[in-house]
C-alpha positions in Angstrom: 86.2 53.0 106.3 86.2 51.2 103.1 87.6 47.7 102.6 89.9 46.8 99.7 87.5 44.1 98.7 84.9 46.9 97.9 86.7 47.6 94.6 88.7 45.8 92.0 92.4 46.6 91.9 91.9 48.9 88.9 88.9 50.6 90.5 90.9 51.1 93.7 93.9 52.6 91.9 91.6 55.0 90.0 89.8 55.9 93.2 93.0 56.7 95.0 94.4 58.7 92.1 91.2 60.7 91.6 91.0 61.5 95.4 94.7 62.4 95.6 94.7 64.5 92.4 91.7 66.5 93.6 93.4 67.1 97.0 96.6 68.1 95.3 94.7 70.6 93.1 93.1 72.0 96.3 96.1 72.2 98.6 99.2 72.0 96.5 102.3 69.8 97.1 103.5 71.4 100.4 100.2 70.8 102.1 99.3 67.5 100.5 98.6 64.6 102.8 98.4 61.0 101.6 96.5 60.1 104.7 93.9 62.7 103.9 93.7 61.5 100.3 93.1 57.9 101.4 90.6 59.0 104.0 88.6 60.9 101.3 88.6 57.7 99.2 87.3 55.8 102.1 90.5 53.8 102.8 93.5 53.9 105.2 96.8 55.3 104.2 98.2 51.8 104.2 96.2 51.1 101.2 98.2 53.6 99.2 101.4 51.8 100.0 99.8 48.5 99.1 98.6 49.8 95.7 101.5 52.0 94.7 104.4 50.5 96.7 105.5 53.8 98.2 104.6 57.5 98.6 106.9 58.3 95.7 105.0 55.8 93.6 101.7 57.4 94.5 102.9 60.9 93.8 104.3 59.8 90.4 100.8 58.4 89.6 99.2 61.7 90.6 101.6 63.7 88.5 101.0 61.3 85.6 97.3 62.3 85.7 98.4 65.9 85.4 100.6 65.0 82.4 97.6 63.4 80.6 95.4 66.4 81.3 98.1 68.7 80.1 98.6 66.8 76.9 94.8 66.9 76.3 94.9 70.7 76.9 97.6 71.2 74.4 95.9 69.1 71.7 92.7 71.0 72.2 94.6 74.3 71.7 96.3 73.0 68.6 92.9 72.0 67.2 91.9 75.7 67.4 95.3 77.0 66.2 96.0 78.5 62.8 97.3 76.1 60.1 100.6 77.8 59.6 103.6 76.5 61.6 104.3 79.8 63.3 100.7 80.1 64.5 100.7 76.5 65.8 104.0 77.1 67.6 102.6 80.2 69.3 99.4 78.4 70.2 101.5 75.5 71.7 103.6 77.9 73.9 100.6 79.9 75.1 98.7 76.7 75.9 101.7 75.6 78.0 101.3 78.8 80.0 97.5 78.5 80.0 97.5 75.1 81.5 100.0 76.1 84.2 97.9 79.2 85.1 94.6 77.3 85.3 96.1 74.4 87.3 98.8 76.0 89.4 98.9 73.5 92.2 99.0 70.3 90.2 101.4 71.9 87.7 103.9 72.9 90.4 103.5 69.5 92.1 105.2 67.9 89.0 108.4 69.9 89.8 108.1 70.1 93.6 108.2 66.3 93.7 111.9 65.2 93.7 111.8 61.7 92.3 114.3 59.3 93.8 116.5 58.3 90.8 116.7 54.7 92.2 113.0 54.3 91.6 111.9 52.8 88.3 109.0 54.8 86.9 106.2 52.4 85.7 105.6 52.2 82.0 102.2 53.7 82.2 103.7 56.7 84.0 106.5 57.0 81.5 103.8 57.0 78.8 102.1 60.0 80.4 105.3 62.0 80.3 106.1 60.9 76.7 102.6 61.9 75.6 103.4 65.5 76.4 106.8 65.7 74.9 105.5 63.7 71.9 103.2 66.5 71.0 106.1 69.0 71.0 108.3 66.6 69.0 105.5 66.3 66.4 105.0 70.0 66.0 108.6 70.9 65.9 109.4 68.2 63.4 106.5 69.5 61.2 107.7 73.1 61.5 111.3 72.1 60.5 110.0 69.7 57.8 112.0 66.8 59.2 111.2 63.4 60.6 111.9 62.1 64.0 115.6 62.3 64.7 117.7 62.4 67.9 118.9 65.9 67.1 115.4 67.1 66.8 114.4 65.5 70.0 117.3 67.1 71.8 116.2 70.5 70.4 112.7 69.9 71.6 113.9 69.2 75.2 115.9 72.4 75.1 112.9 74.4 73.8 110.7 72.9 76.5 113.2 74.0 79.1 113.2 77.5 77.7 109.4 77.8 77.8 109.3 76.1 81.2 111.8 78.6 82.6 109.7 81.5 81.5 106.5 80.0 82.8 107.9 79.0 86.2 109.4 82.5 86.8 106.1 84.0 85.8 104.0 81.8 88.1 106.3 82.4 91.1 106.2 86.2 90.5 109.9 86.5 89.7 109.2 87.8 86.2 107.2 90.6 87.7 110.2 91.7 89.6 112.0 92.0 86.3 109.2 94.3 85.1 108.4 91.9 82.2 104.7 92.1 81.4 104.5 89.4 78.7 106.6 86.3 79.6 104.5 84.1 77.3 105.2 86.4 74.4 108.9 86.4 75.3 108.9 82.6 75.3 107.1 82.5 71.9 109.7 84.9 70.5 112.6 82.8 71.8 111.2 79.6 70.4 110.6 81.2 67.0 114.2 82.5 67.0 115.6 79.1 67.8 113.5 77.4 65.1 114.4 80.0 62.5 118.1 79.7 63.3 117.9 75.9 63.2 116.2 76.1 59.7 119.0 78.4 58.5 121.7 75.9 59.6 120.0 72.9 58.0 120.9 72.3 54.3 118.0 72.6 52.1 
């Protein structure tokens, strides 16, 4: 069993996150074990509580790793996307689906973990979440030809919820029960409709 003195605090944190994230990807949220994650890292489960304060704190950190990977995935998709706004929007939505499909366990873990609202999310973990929504904020603002504005940000949150709903129903098999063969295409269509409608309502 490793000793905490074997690593610096930053190294230990990274080791535990890497071990736990790999285990989450392997087993999923329901079968995840903090004790097993710590064991694979060479430490006791108590070390997780020492480093992250609680199991919730540890799970938040693991999900933050997923958010960073997801943001990187979206940026890579946008680099390959057509230059026109419509093409970039479609690439962004389909990349949302693509990441979820390729990383089902860690993607679902984000939403399977019910965060205690009394727990303050550390700034570095908030940054991971904001990195993802920041990409969508940027693309929607560019599509609409507007700068950052609270109304645009609220629109973005609603669009994310729309795409997420399609994606979650697809991954759980619920969409198949509705005999819908292209949920990603449906999500793209809904986003385009909303953006076109928003443009029509905004004075030129």
